[in-house]
Backbone as CSV, one residue per row, in Angstrom:
resi,resn,N_x,N_y,N_z,CA_x,CA_y,CA_z,C_x,C_y,C_z
1,MET,-6.024,6.277,20.194,-4.890,5.768,19.968,-4.037,6.903,19.466
2,ASP,-2.852,6.824,20.376,-1.665,7.923,19.750,-0.836,7.352,19.145
3,SER,0.053,7.893,18.492,1.012,7.281,17.475,2.206,6.434,17.994
4,LYS,2.245,6.910,19.557,3.295,5.958,19.906,2.707,4.400,20.400
5,GLU,1.431,4.431,20.713,0.529,3.307,20.850,0.463,2.359,19.545
6,LEU,0.027,3.395,18.695,-0.028,2.445,17.227,0.882,1.794,16.785
7,THR,2.340,2.497,16.759,3.695,2.115,16.587,3.920,0.783,17.758
8,TYR,3.798,0.899,18.781,3.862,-0.326,19.578,3.082,-1.530,19.281
9,LEU,1.711,-1.068,18.909,0.676,-2.271,18.862,1.113,-2.946,17.384
10,ASN,1.339,-2.067,16.462,1.986,-2.683,15.041,2.974,-3.159,15.086
11,THR,4.020,-3.049,15.677,5.404,-3.713,15.834,4.902,-5.227,16.627
12,LEU,4.154,-5.066,17.534,3.746,-6.431,18.364,3.210,-7.398,17.452
13,ALA,2.027,-6.690,16.454,1.476,-7.666,15.542,2.458,-8.072,14.133
14,ILE,3.353,-7.232,14.085,4.163,-7.706,12.836,4.978,-8.951,13.451
15,SER,5.473,-8.496,14.682,6.338,-9.697,15.496,5.504,-10.914,15.370
16,CYS,4.509,-11.025,15.896,3.404,-12.341,16.125,3.311,-12.842,14.762
17,LEU,2.989,-12.003,13.360,3.113,-12.490,12.033,4.279,-13.119,11.663
18,ALA,5.434,-12.422,12.201,6.584,-12.950,11.720,7.067,-14.289,12.239
19,THR,6.450,-14.460,13.647,6.796,-15.640,13.958,5.877,-16.690,13.884
20,GLY,4.740,-16.524,12.863,3.805,-17.604,12.712,2.650,-17.685,13.435
21,LEU,2.563,-16.708,14.318,1.522,-16.538,15.270,0.520,-15.425,14.408
22,VAL,-0.251,-16.302,13.572,-0.957,-15.433,12.571,-2.263,-14.948,13.173
23,ASP,-2.729,-16.340,14.274,-4.269,-15.885,14.833,-4.067,-14.684,16.003
24,GLN,-2.972,-14.562,16.691,-2.533,-13.665,17.488,-2.362,-12.147,16.864
25,ALA,-1.888,-12.015,15.581,-1.887,-10.879,14.801,-3.011,-10.316,14.622
26,GLN,-4.075,-10.944,14.418,-5.203,-10.421,13.767,-5.956,-9.428,14.527
27,PRO,-6.499,-9.835,15.703,-7.112,-8.640,16.441,-6.057,-7.590,16.818
28,ALA,-5.003,-7.577,16.761,-4.135,-6.262,17.154,-4.301,-5.708,15.974
29,PHE,-4.313,-6.272,14.639,-4.445,-5.376,13.667,-5.758,-4.653,13.116
30,GLU,-6.796,-5.473,13.695,-8.009,-5.131,13.823,-8.563,-4.091,14.902
31,LEU,-7.884,-3.800,15.959,-7.772,-2.860,16.828,-6.761,-1.631,16.069
32,ILE,-5.954,-1.730,15.333,-5.548,-0.485,14.468,-6.213,-0.021,13.518
33,SER,-6.738,-1.021,12.927,-7.914,-0.507,11.845,-8.941,0.432,12.615
34,GLU,-9.723,0.082,13.601,-10.776,0.574,14.393,-10.549,1.864,14.908
35,SER,-9.056,1.756,15.531,-8.640,2.936,16.071,-8.058,4.210,15.150
36,ALA,-7.199,3.699,14.267,-6.652,4.776,13.300,-7.116,4.218,11.616
37,PRO,-8.361,4.326,11.336,-8.953,4.049,10.204,-8.419,4.642,8.936
38,GLY,-7.729,5.764,9.060,-7.338,6.363,8.012,-5.633,5.883,7.595
39,HIS,-5.005,4.841,8.434,-3.882,4.772,8.680,-3.894,3.153,7.973
40,THR,-2.915,3.007,7.104,-2.394,1.790,6.447,-1.984,0.682,7.208
41,ALA,-1.713,0.816,8.207,-1.063,-0.206,9.259,-2.197,-1.304,9.494
42,GLY,-3.479,-1.025,9.638,-4.535,-1.862,9.996,-4.710,-2.857,8.681
43,PRO,-5.305,-2.180,7.597,-5.640,-2.909,6.324,-4.212,-3.705,5.902
44,VAL,-3.310,-2.994,5.974,-1.690,-3.949,5.404,-1.770,-5.179,6.364
45,GLY,-1.693,-4.914,7.561,-1.942,-5.809,8.281,-2.821,-6.926,8.228
46,LEU,-4.149,-6.573,8.312,-5.071,-7.669,8.083,-4.621,-8.253,6.545
47,ALA,-4.738,-7.574,5.885,-4.325,-8.309,4.437,-2.919,-9.469,4.333
48,SER,-2.170,-8.832,5.462,-0.787,-9.838,5.398,-1.237,-10.975,6.181
49,VAL,-2.213,-10.809,7.322,-2.930,-11.872,8.070,-3.582,-13.037,6.840
50,GLU,-4.358,-12.494,5.879,-5.065,-13.155,4.964,-3.807,-13.888,3.771
51,LEU,-2.743,-13.301,3.543,-2.042,-13.692,2.782,-1.197,-14.999,3.269
52,ALA,-1.061,-14.693,4.643,-0.230,-15.969,5.368,-1.160,-17.142,5.446
53,ARG,-2.277,-16.823,5.393,-3.423,-17.995,5.540,-3.646,-18.864,4.282
54,GLY,-3.127,-17.861,3.129,-3.297,-18.181,1.755,-4.591,-17.895,1.305
55,ASN,-5.278,-16.882,1.922,-6.694,-16.319,1.153,-6.295,-14.975,0.301
56,TYR,-5.566,-15.338,-0.787,-5.226,-14.138,-1.506,-6.170,-13.235,-2.176
57,ASP,-7.389,-13.770,-2.375,-8.374,-13.012,-2.685,-9.226,-12.089,-1.740
58,LYS,-9.256,-12.746,-0.664,-9.672,-11.713,0.563,-8.501,-10.837,0.919
59,ALA,-7.502,-11.072,0.983,-6.365,-9.752,0.973,-6.424,-8.936,-0.044
60,CYS,-6.528,-9.413,-1.267,-7.035,-8.210,-2.306,-8.336,-7.318,-1.955
61,ASP,-9.187,-8.050,-1.411,-10.171,-7.103,-1.085,-10.292,-6.351,-0.039
62,ILE,-9.292,-6.576,1.062,-8.868,-5.814,1.906,-8.265,-4.487,1.495
63,LEU,-7.249,-4.868,0.429,-6.452,-3.544,0.150,-7.345,-2.824,-0.675
64,GLN,-7.924,-3.334,-1.674,-8.519,-2.601,-2.394,-9.887,-1.526,-2.032
65,SER,-10.307,-2.258,-0.684,-11.468,-1.429,-0.175,-10.874,-0.355,0.445
66,SER,-9.602,-0.583,1.213,-9.147,0.478,2.080,-8.105,1.279,1.087
67,ALA,-7.910,1.163,-0.005,-7.202,2.210,-1.054,-7.443,3.506,-1.031
68,GLU,-8.662,4.142,-1.044,-9.518,5.168,-1.240,-9.318,6.112,-0.040
69,THR,-9.554,4.850,1.146,-9.958,5.863,2.512,-8.351,5.928,3.253
70,THR,-7.319,5.306,2.949,-6.164,5.424,3.903,-5.056,6.414,3.214
71,SER,-4.417,7.101,4.042,-3.664,8.233,3.505,-2.075,7.867,3.971
72,VAL,-2.015,7.194,5.027,-0.336,7.163,5.251,0.040,5.754,4.795
73,ASN,1.279,5.966,4.089,1.959,4.906,3.548,1.015,4.039,2.388
74,ALA,0.045,4.881,1.505,-0.707,4.008,0.639,0.085,3.389,-0.239
75,SER,1.344,3.868,-0.763,1.864,3.255,-1.937,2.516,2.017,-1.185
76,GLN,2.975,1.739,-0.206,3.142,0.422,0.456,2.047,-0.561,0.344
77,ALA,0.840,-0.177,0.555,-0.406,-0.965,0.369,-0.712,-1.462,-0.992
78,ARG,-0.546,-0.521,-1.950,-0.519,-0.657,-3.027,0.331,-1.739,-3.808
79,LYS,1.432,-1.446,-3.382,2.601,-2.729,-3.835,2.313,-4.027,-3.244
80,ILE,1.710,-4.115,-1.984,1.341,-5.594,-1.284,-0.038,-5.968,-2.106
81,LEU,-0.783,-4.983,-2.221,-1.889,-5.472,-3.182,-1.582,-6.210,-4.522
82,MET,-0.322,-5.483,-5.236,-0.080,-5.863,-6.391,0.521,-7.479,-6.265
83,ASN,1.277,-7.383,-5.149,1.797,-8.977,-4.836,0.674,-9.866,-4.569
84,ALA,-0.538,-9.509,-4.032,-1.729,-10.323,-3.645,-2.003,-10.686,-4.856
85,LEU,-2.399,-9.581,-5.909,-3.273,-10.088,-7.007,-2.318,-11.119,-7.866
86,VAL,-1.091,-10.979,-7.741,-0.302,-11.857,-8.421,-0.370,-13.355,-7.795
87,ALA,-0.281,-13.516,-6.519,-0.762,-14.491,-5.974,-1.839,-15.197,-6.038
88,ALA,-2.976,-14.125,-6.198,-4.405,-14.834,-6.580,-4.771,-15.055,-8.016
89,ASN,-3.455,-15.261,-8.813,-3.677,-15.191,-10.325,-4.700,-14.256,-10.774
90,ARG,-4.515,-12.990,-10.338,-5.519,-12.118,-11.009,-4.383,-11.203,-11.863
91,LEU,-3.761,-11.735,-13.003,-2.427,-10.989,-13.505,-3.155,-9.796,-14.083
92,ASP,-4.187,-9.836,-14.725,-4.477,-8.476,-15.501,-5.142,-7.339,-14.818
93,GLU,-5.153,-7.564,-13.409,-5.403,-6.395,-12.476,-4.007,-6.041,-11.978
94,ALA,-3.173,-7.120,-11.707,-1.776,-6.600,-11.166,-1.067,-5.775,-12.143
95,ASP,-1.396,-6.078,-13.529,-0.485,-5.460,-14.523,-1.244,-4.188,-14.647
96,GLU,-2.592,-3.993,-14.370,-3.291,-2.344,-14.552,-2.543,-1.747,-13.216
97,LEU,-2.370,-2.179,-12.072,-1.854,-1.802,-11.148,-0.437,-1.297,-11.184
98,ARG,0.389,-2.137,-11.673,1.545,-1.864,-11.770,2.110,-0.773,-12.870
99,ASP,1.076,-0.538,-13.893,1.187,0.451,-14.922,0.903,1.974,-14.007
100,SER,-0.345,1.773,-13.290,-0.695,3.192,-12.616,0.694,3.519,-11.514
101,LEU,1.074,2.641,-10.700,2.214,2.974,-9.983,3.239,3.327,-10.429
102,THR,3.670,2.680,-11.875,4.793,3.562,-12.483,4.549,4.829,-12.975
103,LYS,3.455,5.209,-13.321,2.929,6.694,-13.804,3.143,7.459,-12.508
104,LEU,2.242,6.917,-11.381,2.397,7.612,-10.112,3.738,7.971,-9.652
105,GLU,4.907,7.025,-9.763,5.801,7.349,-9.151,6.677,8.192,-9.940
106,ALA,6.359,8.249,-11.346,7.186,9.037,-12.220,6.621,10.315,-12.077
107,ALA,5.103,10.570,-11.559,4.650,11.838,-11.720,5.061,12.510,-9.980
108,ASN,5.517,11.766,-9.213,5.964,12.085,-7.925,7.339,12.570,-7.868
109,ASP,8.104,12.089,-8.830,9.394,12.840,-8.803,9.523,13.974,-9.557
110,ASP,10.121,15.056,-8.523,9.822,16.246,-8.998,10.528,16.683,-10.159
111,HIS,11.670,16.143,-10.305,12.459,16.565,-11.549,11.711,15.915,-12.795
112,GLU,11.029,14.701,-13.096,10.507,14.266,-13.910,9.281,14.921,-14.138
113,TYR,8.500,14.967,-13.195,7.214,16.292,-13.241,7.533,17.348,-14.102
114,VAL,8.437,18.083,-13.380,8.733,19.348,-13.814,9.207,19.402,-15.597
115,THR,9.906,18.268,-15.560,10.452,18.174,-17.306,9.375,17.676,-18.092
116,MET,8.285,16.900,-17.718,7.089,16.173,-18.420,6.385,17.759,-18.516
117,SER,6.109,18.480,-17.676,5.286,19.748,-17.566,5.964,20.826,-18.652
118,HIS,7.160,20.892,-18.657,7.872,21.749,-19.488,7.629,21.411,-20.964
119,ARG,7.554,19.748,-21.181,7.401,19.228,-22.391,6.113,19.695,-22.928
120,PHE,5.144,19.431,-21.961,3.530,19.203,-22.600,3.632,20.884,-22.845
121,PHE,4.073,21.966,-22.085,3.563,23.113,-22.119,4.286,24.053,-23.018
122,GLY,5.642,23.336,-23.217,6.448,24.052,-24.042,7.168,25.282,-23.401
123,THR,7.725,24.944,-22.136,7.915,26.105,-21.189,9.307,25.739,-20.575
124,GLY,9.766,26.634,-20.016,10.951,26.360,-19.045,12.311,26.381,-19.930
125,ASP,13.315,26.406,-19.033,14.650,26.227,-19.428,14.747,25.124,-20.719
126,PRO,15.244,25.558,-21.963,15.276,24.507,-22.926,16.448,23.397,-22.558
127,ARG,17.227,23.765,-21.580,18.408,22.725,-21.465,17.499,21.526,-20.669
128,GLN,16.736,21.648,-20.026,15.601,20.502,-19.154,15.126,19.798,-20.195
129,LEU,14.888,20.100,-21.140,13.822,19.439,-22.090,14.408,18.314,-22.832
130,GLY,15.775,18.285,-22.607,16.385,16.902,-23.576,16.495,15.836,-22.912
């Protein structure tokens, strides 16, 4: 499946989900998962289907099992997982994930990362260390 087809199918499935056609959205998200296994659109969509059905733990399982194998928009999948964990009343896990997301986002901020590195190693422009 090329990226245009993936985008079209994902848009169609999201539209079904948004209009309450949960059962119709599921096969499309399954096809996306099979056709593009490294993309988050499939697992995020399947987890969204389970969230719509009230199956919070199943949504968490889908997102947790796909977290290591997906590469596109993994940040979005992690945020949805955090919401699913809260909905499933798995608050300790949600807190851990929130903490790791906060650290990850700080590390991905180029200026913050450079500043933290300079502080740790005692290098760089002293004006940036303030």
